[in-house]
C-alpha positions in Angstrom: -17.3 -7.0 45.7 -15.0 -8.6 48.2 -11.7 -7.2 49.4 -9.9 -10.0 47.5 -11.6 -9.1 44.2 -10.8 -5.4 44.7 -7.1 -6.2 45.4 -7.0 -8.4 42.3 -8.4 -5.7 40.1 -6.0 -3.1 41.4 -3.1 -5.5 40.8 -4.1 -6.1 37.2 -2.2 -3.8 34.8 -4.2 -1.4 32.6 -3.7 -2.6 28.9 -1.9 -0.2 26.7 -2.1 -0.3 23.0 0.9 -2.1 21.5 3.7 -0.1 23.3 6.0 -3.1 22.6 5.4 -2.9 18.8 7.8 -0.9 16.7 6.3 1.5 14.1 5.2 -0.8 11.3 4.7 2.1 8.8 8.3 2.1 7.4 7.9 -1.7 6.6 4.5 -1.2 5.0 5.7 1.7 2.9 8.9 -0.1 1.9 7.0 -3.2 0.9 4.5 -1.1 -1.1 7.3 1.0 -2.7 9.5 -1.8 -3.9 6.8 -3.9 -5.4 5.2 -0.9 -7.1 8.6 0.2 -8.4 9.2 -3.1 -10.2 5.7 -3.5 -11.6 5.6 0.2 -12.7 8.7 -0.2 -14.8 7.0 -3.2 -16.5 4.0 -0.9 -17.1 6.2 1.7 -18.7 7.2 -0.9 -21.3 10.9 -0.6 -20.6 10.9 -4.1 -19.1 8.8 -6.9 -20.5 8.8 -9.8 -18.1 5.9 -9.3 -15.7 6.2 -12.6 -13.9 9.3 -11.2 -12.1 6.8 -9.2 -10.1 4.7 -12.2 -8.9 7.0 -13.3 -6.1 7.3 -9.7 -4.8 3.6 -9.2 -5.0 2.9 -12.2 -2.8 5.8 -12.1 -0.3 6.7 -8.4 0.1 3.9 -6.3 -1.2 1.3 -8.8 -0.1 2.3 -10.7 3.1 4.7 -8.2 4.6 2.5 -5.2 4.0 -0.6 -7.0 5.3 1.4 -7.9 8.4 2.2 -4.2 8.8 -1.5 -3.5 8.7 -2.2 -6.0 11.5 0.5 -4.4 13.6 -1.1 -1.0 12.9 -4.3 -2.4 14.3 -2.5 -3.4 17.5 -1.1 0.1 17.8 -4.6 1.6 17.4 -3.8 3.3 14.1 -7.0 2.9 12.0 -5.6 4.7 9.0 -2.4 2.7 8.8 -4.2 -0.5 9.5 -6.8 0.1 6.7 -4.2 1.2 4.2 -1.5 -1.5 4.7 -4.0 -4.3 5.1 -5.9 -3.2 2.0 -2.9 -2.8 -0.2 -1.4 -6.0 1.1 -4.6 -7.7 0.0 -4.4 -5.9 -3.3 -1.0 -7.3 -4.1 -2.1 -10.8 -3.2 -5.1 -10.4 -5.5 -2.8 -9.1 -8.2 -0.5 -12.1 -7.8 -3.5 -14.4 -8.2 -5.1 -12.5 -11.1 -2.0 -12.1 -13.2 -0.1 -15.3 -12.3 -2.8 -17.9 -11.6 -5.9 -16.9 -13.6 -6.4 -18.2 -17.1 -8.1 -15.5 -19.2 -7.1 -16.9 -22.6 -10.7 -18.0 -23.4 -12.2 -14.6 -22.7 -12.7 -11.9 -25.4 -9.9 -9.4 -25.3 -12.2 -6.5 -24.9 -14.0 -8.1 -21.9 -10.7 -8.7 -20.2 -9.5 -5.1 -20.7 -12.8 -3.7 -19.4 -12.9 -6.0 -16.4 -9.3 -5.3 -15.5 -10.0 -1.6 -16.0 -12.9 -1.9 -13.5 -10.6 -3.7 -11.0 -8.1 -0.8 -11.3 -10.9 1.8 -11.1 -12.3 0.3 -7.9 -8.8 0.5 -6.3 -8.6 4.1 -7.6 -11.8 5.0 -5.8 -10.6 3.4 -2.6 -7.3 5.3 -2.9 -9.1 8.6 -3.6 -11.0 8.5 -0.3 -8.0 7.3 1.6 -6.3 10.4 0.2 -8.8 12.5 2.0 -7.9 10.8 5.3 -4.2 11.2 4.4 -4.5 15.0 4.5 -4.4 14.6 8.3 -1.3 12.3 8.4 1.7 14.0 6.8 2.7 15.7 3.5 4.9 12.7 2.6 2.1 10.2 3.0 -0.4 12.5 1.3 2.0 12.7 -1.7 2.0 8.9 -1.9 -1.8 8.7 -2.0 -2.2 11.5 -4.5 0.2 9.9 -6.9 -1.3 6.4 -6.3 -4.8 7.7 -7.1 -3.6 9.2 -10.3 -1.7 6.0 -11.2 -4.7 3.7 -10.6 -7.0 6.0 -12.7 -4.5 6.3 -15.6 -4.0 2.5 -15.6 -7.8 2.0 -15.5 -8.3 4.4 -18.4 -5.5 2.7 -20.3 -7.3 -0.6 -20.0 -10.8 0.8 -20.8 -9.5 2.6 -23.9 -7.0 -0.2 -24.7 -4.4 2.6 -24.9 -0.8 1.5 -24.5 0.3 5.1 -24.3 -2.0 5.9 -21.3 -0.9 2.7 -19.6 2.7 3.7 -20.0 2.1 7.1 -18.5 0.4 5.3 -15.6 3.5 3.2 -15.3 5.7 6.3 -14.9 3.2 7.7 -12.3 3.6 4.4 -10.5 7.4 4.9 -10.5 6.9 8.3 -8.9 4.5 6.8 -6.4 7.1 4.2 -5.4 9.8 6.8 -4.9 7.5 8.9 -2.7 6.7 5.8 -0.6 10.4 5.0 -0.3 11.0 8.5 0.9 8.3 8.2 3.6 9.7 4.9 4.7 13.2 6.3 4.8 12.0 9.2 6.9 10.4 6.8 9.4 13.4 4.5 9.7 15.9 7.2 10.2 13.7 9.0 12.7 13.9 5.9 14.8 17.7 5.3 14.4 18.7 8.9 14.8 16.1 9.7 17.5 15.0 12.7 15.5 13.3 13.6 12.3 16.2 13.6 9.7 14.0 13.8 6.6 11.1 16.2 6.8 7.6 14.8 6.2 5.5 17.9 6.7 3.6 16.4 9.7 0.0 17.7 9.9 
């Protein structure tokens, strides 16, 4: 190696993982929370117009949350990247499934069972992410525990074609959204106040 090459290597800065990127977790949590909140109230039966959720599912729950996942990748956070990118993709798939897929020609029982399978698969994913969340914080763990229960209840509601179980799943979804909002609030205020204002039970 020549002296010129050595000098060039010494002058090159050592790359540091995304130090210029703000914490994307509060954005990802907020996008997840708001979209989940609106859809869950539809699932409770208190509000009937599901298409109101479609724009949120694509723009905020989908695109914004997926972007948060990409920024988590840049910061080297495997858990945050996997979670936000996956649930961002979930919301885009929900937007397409509910707003752009014509299921009118399919038998009602087949539709319920297939949607139940879709929800169950997401419940399985959320359950193993819950195991990983035990090493993040109590606030994030609460979100994943509640979300696992929500997915499973909604899946059972579809499999059993039980409106009551689906409504209970809707209320669990509301609780999940509130927990995610709290975790987002804790992250935002920790940055603006330069200290942890709202406790998150860090692991």
